[in-house]
N, C-alpha and C positions, 0 to 999 in steps of 0.2 A: 259415291264420294269417299275417298280414302281418308284415313285418320289425320293426315297432315292438312288436307283441304278443310276438313271439318274443324280442326283446331284453329286454322287461320280465319275462317268465317266467324267462329265463336269469339275469338280474340278481338276481331274487328267490331263485332256487335258490342262486346263488353266495353271497349274503349269509347265507342260512340255513345252508348246509353249511360254509362257512368262517368263520362267526361274524364277519361284516364289518358294522361300524356303518353306519347309514343316512347318517351324516355323511361317510363316506369315499366318494370318487368311484370308480366302476368304469368303465373304458373298454375298448375293444377290445384295447388294448395291455397291459392288466393281466395280469401273469404269474401263473399259478396257483401256481407254487412260490415265486418270489421275493416277489411282492407280497401274495399271499394266505396264504403260509406252509404250503402243502400239500406235505408231503414224506413219504417212507416209507409207513407203514401208513395215515396220514391221507390221503395222495394216492390210494392204492389204493381206499380206501373212497369218497372223493370221486368218483373216476372211475366206480366201479361204480354209484353212485347216479345219476350223470349219465346213463350209458347206459340205465339202467332208467327213470328219470323221463321222459326225452325220446325213449325208444324208438329209440335209435340203435344200429344194428348195429355190432359191434366191429370189423369189417373187418380192417385190418392194424394195429390199435392194439397197441403194444408198450410196456408200462410202463417198461422200462429205457431207452427212447429219450428219455423226458421227465423221469424221476424217478430218484433214487438209492433203493436198497432201504433198509429199516430196518436200521440198524447198519452201513451201508456207509461206514465211516469210514477213517481213516488206517491202522489196523491191517489191515483187510480189504484195502486198497489195496496195502500192502507185501507181505502174504502172496501175494496173487494175482499181482502184477506181478513181484516179485523172487524169491520162493521157488518159485512154480508156473510162472513165466515165461509167464503168460497176459496178454494185453492188458487194460488197465484204465485208465480215466480218470474224473475227477469231472465232466467236462463233459457236459452234456445239452442237447438241443434245447429251446428255449423253447416252452412251451405257454401260449397266451394265451386270454383269454375270446373274442376274435374267432374263434379256431380252433374253440372249442366251438360257437359260433354257426353257423359254416360247416358243421360236422359235423351239427348238427340240421337245417339246411336240406337237406343231401344225404341224410340218413337213414341214413348209415353213416360210419364212420371211414375216410377215405382220406387218408393222411398227405401225399401229394403235392398233392392237390386242396385241402386246407385250409391248407397252408403259406402263410405271408404273403409 
């Protein structure tokens, strides 16, 4: 499969799974969480379907690196950081459509190799 075919398949997948209108432009820099609204359980399902559909080995994929868990709000943050004294931040690495495309090309998730 050439790069154009891969991009078309990936774009169709993203539109279907994230319910993105055909009028909305998807680029390599489109963020899965910010631009496509995939967070919590929705993001987990989205990524699971991505790995299955494109037969990408999960490699070193870590959900918590890119997404907040469902219910990981301010109360969770306060309890974890101040009561349990465990590190916690709301900041996550950006996961873009370009990174998904690179993972498909590699056939596995390699966080360092796909990073922009």
